[in-house]
C-alpha positions in Angstrom: -29.7 -16.0 1.9 -28.0 -14.4 4.9 -26.6 -10.7 5.2 -23.1 -12.2 5.2 -24.0 -13.9 2.0 -24.7 -11.0 0.5 -21.6 -9.4 1.7 -19.6 -12.1 0.6 -20.3 -11.6 -3.2 -18.3 -8.2 -3.7 -15.6 -10.0 -2.1 -15.4 -12.5 -4.8 -14.5 -11.4 -8.1 -15.3 -14.0 -10.4 -19.3 -14.3 -8.7 -19.1 -10.1 -8.9 -18.4 -10.1 -12.7 -21.0 -13.3 -13.3 -23.7 -11.0 -11.8 -22.5 -8.0 -13.8 -22.7 -9.7 -16.9 -26.1 -11.6 -16.2 -27.4 -7.9 -15.4 -25.5 -6.2 -18.9 -26.8 -9.0 -21.2 -30.5 -8.6 -19.5 -30.1 -4.7 -20.5 -29.3 -5.2 -23.9 -32.1 -7.6 -24.2 -34.7 -4.6 -22.9 -32.7 -2.2 -25.1 -34.1 -4.2 -28.5 -37.5 -4.7 -27.1 -37.5 -0.8 -28.1 -36.9 -1.6 -31.5 -39.9 -1.7 -34.0 -40.3 -4.1 -36.8 -40.0 -1.7 -39.8 -43.6 -1.0 -41.2 -45.5 -1.5 -38.5 -47.5 1.3 -36.9 -46.8 0.7 -33.2 -49.2 3.4 -31.7 -52.1 1.9 -33.9 -50.9 -1.8 -32.7 -51.6 -0.5 -29.2 -54.9 0.4 -29.6 -56.0 -2.8 -31.1 -54.2 -4.8 -28.1 -55.9 -2.5 -25.6 -58.9 -4.8 -26.8 -57.6 -8.1 -26.6 -57.4 -8.1 -22.5 -58.5 -11.9 -21.5 -57.3 -14.1 -24.7 -53.9 -16.2 -25.5 -52.5 -12.8 -27.5 -52.3 -11.3 -23.8 -51.3 -14.4 -22.3 -48.4 -14.6 -25.2 -47.3 -11.1 -24.7 -46.8 -12.0 -21.3 -44.0 -14.2 -22.2 -42.7 -11.8 -24.3 -42.4 -8.6 -22.4 -44.8 -6.7 -24.3 -42.5 -7.1 -27.1 -45.1 -8.9 -29.1 -47.8 -6.0 -28.4 -45.0 -3.4 -29.5 -44.1 -5.4 -32.3 -40.5 -5.4 -31.7 -37.8 -7.2 -33.1 -38.1 -9.6 -29.9 -41.7 -9.9 -30.7 -41.6 -13.6 -30.6 -39.7 -14.1 -27.5 -38.1 -16.9 -26.7 -41.2 -18.9 -27.2 -39.6 -20.5 -30.5 -36.6 -22.0 -28.6 -38.8 -23.7 -26.0 -41.2 -25.0 -28.4 -38.4 -26.4 -30.5 -37.1 -28.1 -27.1 -40.3 -29.8 -26.5 -40.3 -30.9 -30.0 -37.1 -32.3 -29.5 -38.0 -33.6 -26.3 -40.8 -35.7 -27.8 -38.7 -36.7 -30.9 -36.1 -38.4 -28.4 -39.1 -40.7 -27.4 -40.3 -41.9 -30.5 -36.9 -41.9 -32.6 -34.3 -44.3 -31.7 -31.4 -42.4 -33.3 -31.9 -39.3 -31.5 -32.7 -41.2 -28.2 -29.1 -43.2 -28.8 -27.6 -39.4 -29.7 -28.9 -38.2 -26.3 -27.0 -41.0 -24.3 -23.6 -40.1 -26.1 -22.6 -37.7 -23.1 -21.4 -34.0 -23.8 -21.2 -34.3 -27.6 -24.1 -36.2 -27.8 -26.0 -33.2 -26.0 -24.3 -30.7 -28.2 -25.7 -32.1 -31.4 -29.2 -32.3 -29.6 -28.4 -28.8 -28.6 -27.5 -27.5 -32.2 -30.6 -29.3 -33.7 -33.1 -27.8 -31.3 -31.6 -24.1 -32.4 -32.4 -25.3 -36.0 -35.6 -26.0 -34.8 -35.9 -22.6 -33.1 -35.1 -20.9 -36.2 -37.4 -22.3 -38.1 -40.4 -22.0 -36.2 -39.3 -18.9 -35.8 -39.2 -17.9 -39.6 -42.7 -19.8 -40.0 -44.1 -17.9 -37.3 -42.8 -14.6 -38.4 -44.5 -15.3 -42.0 -47.9 -15.9 -40.2 -47.2 -12.4 -38.0 -46.6 -10.4 -41.2 -50.0 -11.9 -42.9 -51.7 -11.4 -39.5 -50.7 -7.4 -39.3 -51.3 -6.8 -43.0 -54.9 -7.8 -42.2 -55.1 -6.3 -38.4 -57.3 -2.6 -38.3 -57.7 -0.7 -34.6 -60.8 -0.2 -33.6 -60.8 3.0 -35.2 -60.5 1.3 -38.9 -56.9 2.4 -39.3 -54.4 -0.3 -41.0 -51.2 -1.3 -38.6 -49.2 -2.1 -41.9 -49.2 0.9 -44.1 -47.5 -0.6 -46.9 -48.3 -4.6 -47.3 -46.6 -7.0 -50.0 -43.9 -9.2 -49.9 -40.7 -7.0 -49.3 -43.1 -6.5 -45.7 -42.9 -9.9 -45.2 -39.5 -10.7 -45.9 -38.5 -8.1 -43.6 -41.0 -9.3 -40.9 -39.7 -13.0 -41.2 -35.7 -12.2 -41.4 -36.2 -9.4 -38.2 -38.3 -11.9 -36.2 -36.2 -14.9 -36.8 -32.9 -12.8 -36.3 -34.5 -11.4 -33.0 -35.0 -15.2 -31.9 -31.6 -16.3 -32.6 -30.2 -13.4 -31.2 -32.3 -14.1 -27.9 -31.4 -17.7 -27.6 -27.3 -16.4 -28.0 -28.0 -14.4 -25.2 -29.3 -17.0 -23.4 -26.5 -19.8 -23.6 -23.9 -16.7 -22.8 -26.0 -16.1 -19.3 -26.0 -19.7 -18.6 -22.4 -20.5 -19.6 -21.0 -17.0 -18.1 -23.7 -15.8 -15.9 -25.6 -16.7 -12.7 -28.9 -18.6 -13.4 -30.5 -20.1 -16.4 -30.5 -18.0 -19.0 -33.8 -18.4 -21.0 -36.0 -18.9 -17.6 -33.7 -15.3 -16.9 -35.0 -13.5 -20.0 -39.0 -14.7 -19.4 -38.4 -13.3 -15.9 -37.0 -10.0 -17.0 -39.9 -9.6 -19.6 -42.2 -10.0 -16.9 -41.0 -8.5 -13.7 -40.3 -5.4 -16.0 -44.0 -4.9 -17.1 -45.0 -5.4 -13.3 -44.5 -1.4 -12.5 -47.0 -0.8 -14.9 -49.5 -3.4 -13.7 -49.1 -1.9 -10.6 -49.7 1.8 -11.9 -52.4 0.5 -13.7 -53.4 -1.0 -10.3 -53.3 2.3 -8.7 -55.4 3.9 -11.8 -58.1 1.8 -10.7 -58.1 2.2 -7.2 -58.2 6.2 -8.0 -61.4 6.3 -10.1 -63.2 4.0 -7.5 -63.2 0.6 -9.9 -60.9 -0.8 -7.5 -61.8 -0.2 -3.3 -59.4 -0.9 -0.5 -61.1 -3.9 0.3 -60.4 -5.8 -2.4 -57.3 -4.2 -2.8 -56.2 -6.0 0.5 -57.8 -9.2 -0.9 -55.4 -9.1 -3.8 -52.4 -8.5 -1.7 -53.1 -11.1 0.7 -53.9 -13.6 -2.4 -50.4 -12.5 -3.7 -48.3 -13.3 -0.3 -50.2 -16.5 0.3 -49.3 -17.6 -3.3 -45.7 -16.4 -3.2 -45.6 -18.3 0.1 -47.3 -21.5 -1.4 -44.8 -21.6 -4.2 -41.5 -21.0 -2.0 -43.1 -23.9 0.1 -43.5 -26.4 -2.7 -40.6 -25.4 -5.1 -38.6 -26.1 -2.2 -40.0 -29.3 -0.7 -38.3 -32.8 -1.9 -39.1 -36.2 -1.5 -35.9 -38.2 -0.7 -35.5 -41.8 -1.5 -32.6 -43.3 1.2 -29.9 -44.8 -2.1 -27.7 -47.4 0.0 -24.1 -48.2 -1.4 -22.8 -51.7 -0.9 -19.3 -52.5 -0.1 -17.2 -53.8 -3.1 -13.5 -54.6 -3.2 -11.7 -52.2 -5.9 -7.9 -53.4 -6.3 -6.4 -53.1 -2.0 -9.2 -50.5 -1.4 -13.1 -51.3 -0.2 -15.2 -49.0 -1.6 -18.8 -48.1 -1.2 -20.6 -48.8 1.8 -22.0 -45.0 2.2 -25.4 -43.7 2.0 -26.9 -41.1 -0.3 -30.1 -40.0 -1.2 -32.4 -39.5 -4.6 -34.1 -35.9 -4.4 -37.6 -36.3 -6.4 -39.6 -32.5 -6.6 -43.2 -32.3 -6.2 -43.4 -30.3 -9.3 -41.3 -31.8 -11.3 -42.8 -30.3 -14.3 -42.0 -26.7 -13.6 -44.1 -24.2 -15.4 -44.6 -26.0 -18.3 -48.1 -27.3 -17.9 -50.0 -24.0 -17.0 -48.2 -22.5 -19.8 -49.9 -25.1 -22.0 -52.8 -25.2 -20.6 -53.5 -21.8 -21.0 -52.4 -21.1 -24.6 -55.0 -24.5 -25.5 -57.8 -23.2 -23.6 -57.3 -19.3 -24.7 -57.0 -20.4 -28.3 -61.7 -20.1 -28.6 -61.0 -16.6 -27.1 -58.7 -15.7 -29.5 -60.3 -16.9 -32.5 -63.6 -15.0 -31.0 -61.8 -11.4 -30.6 -60.7 -11.9 -34.3 -64.3 -13.0 -35.7 -66.6 -10.2 -35.9 -69.8 -9.6 -34.3 -71.8 -10.9 -37.1 -69.8 -13.6 -37.7 -69.2 -14.8 -34.0 -72.0 -16.8 -33.4 -71.5 -20.0 -32.1 -68.1 -19.3 -31.5 -69.1 -16.1 -29.3 -71.2 -18.1 -27.0 -68.0 -20.6 -26.6 -65.8 -17.5 -25.8 -68.3 -15.9 -22.9 -68.4 -20.0 -21.2 -64.5 -20.2 -21.6 -63.8 -17.0 -19.6 -61.3 -16.5 -16.9 -63.7 -17.5 -13.6 -66.8 -19.3 -15.3 -66.9 -23.1 -13.8 -66.3 -24.6 -17.5 -62.8 -22.7 -18.0 -61.7 -23.7 -14.3 -62.9 -27.1 -14.8 -61.2 -27.7 -18.3 -58.1 -25.4 -17.2 -57.5 -28.4 -14.1 -58.0 -31.1 -16.6 -55.2 -29.9 -18.8 -52.8 -28.8 -15.9 -53.4 -32.6 -14.6 -52.7 -33.7 -17.9 -49.5 -32.2 -18.9 -48.0 -32.3 -15.6 -47.9 -36.5 -16.2 -47.1 -36.3 -19.4 -44.3 -33.7 -19.4 -42.7 -35.4 -16.1 -42.7 -38.9 -17.9 -40.6 -36.9 -20.9 -38.0 -35.6 -18.3 -37.5 -38.3 -15.6 -37.6 -41.7 -16.6 -37.6 -44.2 -13.2 -36.2 -47.1 -15.3 -33.1 -45.3 -16.7 -32.3 -44.1 -13.1 -32.9 -47.4 -11.7 -30.6 -49.0 -13.7 -28.0 -46.3 -13.4 -28.5 -46.8 -9.5 -27.6 -50.6 -10.2 -24.4 -49.9 -12.1 -23.5 -48.4 -9.4 -23.9 -50.3 -6.7 -26.4 -48.5 -5.5 -30.0 -49.8 -3.9 -33.0 -48.2 -2.0 -33.2 -50.7 1.2 -36.1 -53.1 1.0 -36.3 -52.8 -2.8 -34.7 -55.2 -5.4 -32.6 -53.6 -7.8 -33.5 -53.2 -11.1 -36.8 -53.2 -12.6 -38.7 -53.4 -9.2 -36.5 -50.0 -8.0 -38.1 -48.6 -11.1 -41.3 -49.2 -10.5 -40.9 -47.9 -6.8 -39.6 -44.5 -8.1 -42.5 -44.6 -10.7 -44.6 -45.3 -7.9 -43.7 -42.6 -6.1 -43.1 -40.4 -8.7 -46.7 -40.5 -9.6 -48.1 -39.8 -6.4 -45.6 -36.7 -6.2 -46.9 -35.1 -9.7 -50.5 -35.8 -7.8 -49.5 -33.5 -5.0 -47.4 -31.4 -7.3 -50.9 -31.1 -10.2 -53.1 -29.8 -7.0 -50.8 -27.3 -6.2 -50.1 -25.8 -9.7 -53.7 -25.6 -10.0 -54.5 -23.9 -6.9 -51.7 -21.6 -7.6 -53.1 -21.0 -11.1 -56.9 -20.8 -10.6 -57.7 -18.9 -7.3 -55.8 -15.8 -8.2 -57.3 -16.2 -11.8 -60.8 -16.2 -10.1 -59.9 -13.4 -7.7 -58.4 -11.9 -10.8 -61.5 -12.2 -13.0 -64.2 -10.6 -9.9 -61.7 -7.5 -9.0 -60.5 -7.0 -12.7 -56.9 -6.0 -12.1 -54.0 -6.3 -14.7 -53.1 -10.2 -16.0 -49.7 -9.8 -14.7 -51.1 -10.7 -10.8 -52.3 -14.2 -12.0 -50.5 -17.1 -10.6 -48.8 -18.3 -13.5 -46.6 -14.9 -13.5 -46.1 -15.4 -10.0 -45.3 -18.9 -10.2 -42.4 -17.7 -13.2 -41.1 -15.3 -11.2 -40.4 -16.7 -7.6 -39.1 -19.7 -9.3 -36.8 -18.1 -11.5 -35.7 -16.1 -8.4 -35.3 -19.0 -6.2 -33.7 -20.6 -8.5 -30.9 -17.9 -8.9 -30.5 -17.4 -5.7 -29.7 -21.0 -4.8 -26.9 -20.8 -7.8 -25.2 -17.9 -6.1 -25.7 -19.6 -2.9 -23.7 -22.5 -4.3 -21.0 -19.9 -5.8 -20.6 -18.6 -2.2 -20.4 -21.8 -0.2 -18.0 -23.1 -3.1 -15.6 -20.4 -2.6 -16.0 -20.3 1.2 -15.3 -23.7 1.1 -12.1 -23.5 -0.9 -10.7 -20.4 0.8 -10.5 -22.6 4.1 -9.3 -25.3 2.4 -6.2 -23.6 1.2 -5.3 -22.1 4.6 -5.5 -25.7 6.2 -8.8 -25.6 8.3 -12.3 -26.1 7.5 -15.1 -24.4 9.3 -18.9 -24.0 9.0 -20.4 -21.0 7.0 -23.0 -20.9 9.9 
């Protein structure tokens, strides 16, 4: 965004109010991140999490903005809502009634959103029950109990607190989306990661001060971060545009159509979902091994050591899972046959390709190639930084997945701000009777 664009934000009351509203909602979210669940000894829990590096717990904690490790009212974060959304999308594919509801326009979408909310609350309640049992059985390395008063009173309070916290975060996200700037759900995850990055930077400088991280390694880390951010910006803003031609047709006394447009296809259609799912699955054995004692671990402990970031087996499985989820999730959110049918109904066609089934097959072929390229890009962005991190022993937040979320959400939010500026600028010139370019 240019300096002129930034200066224009203050001149547009609506856009300024939207940005201030977004910041206010994110501030409310961060205030709630300091309210603990009743009955939990947070100091003892923090001592336990210091030994959880490299497990699924630490990965999950990153997406909750450290709310999970601090056992706050937002400990589950927005993950139940995301899980419920994915489940609803999967059910839409296999249940004809839901697929029909999805195609009913705005009213159908409202119903789908309502079902997603109910599902999120149910998932949060179930997860809250599991977390309450887990917290009751948890001890710090020194033997102190995390929950001093276990029982059904604590479990019920924990279920209600965590489910209510998830419902409140859902409401915050929807308010940001409707009345603020950007996607509310993504911004909440973004805020959680960004707010913990200063702590990660402080830990990095502490490693330098005690000699565990030398300046050469620090420069290598800095170069890796800049290169990763550059790759993310380039790939997330790159599109394959398919030319769409609209045939001329007579509507009343007017000749309509004859125009040319484009169908933009992103290289990374699935977004950050594949790395999140892949990391969660592959880190599950490491988490189980962390819960097991040295005498009980046995074979599980050996598997855990083989599935640590930086090992060849870990990286090979991680890349395979990323590719799998890239193709799977892209097929869910983008239906080439449906796009081709809509183009045919609107009188549009791809030059040289017959409308209908042939167009759907052509789009599907292009999409498969783009998905393959996007999967390679995601694998490089997520794997190479993780290998460097495992060698340098630096904080987890500098990983490729965290950077992918931060940069991607930042770009999406800035593009929406730019869209507001362009729209208002255009409207202002129209009212004066002349149209000039912003550039």
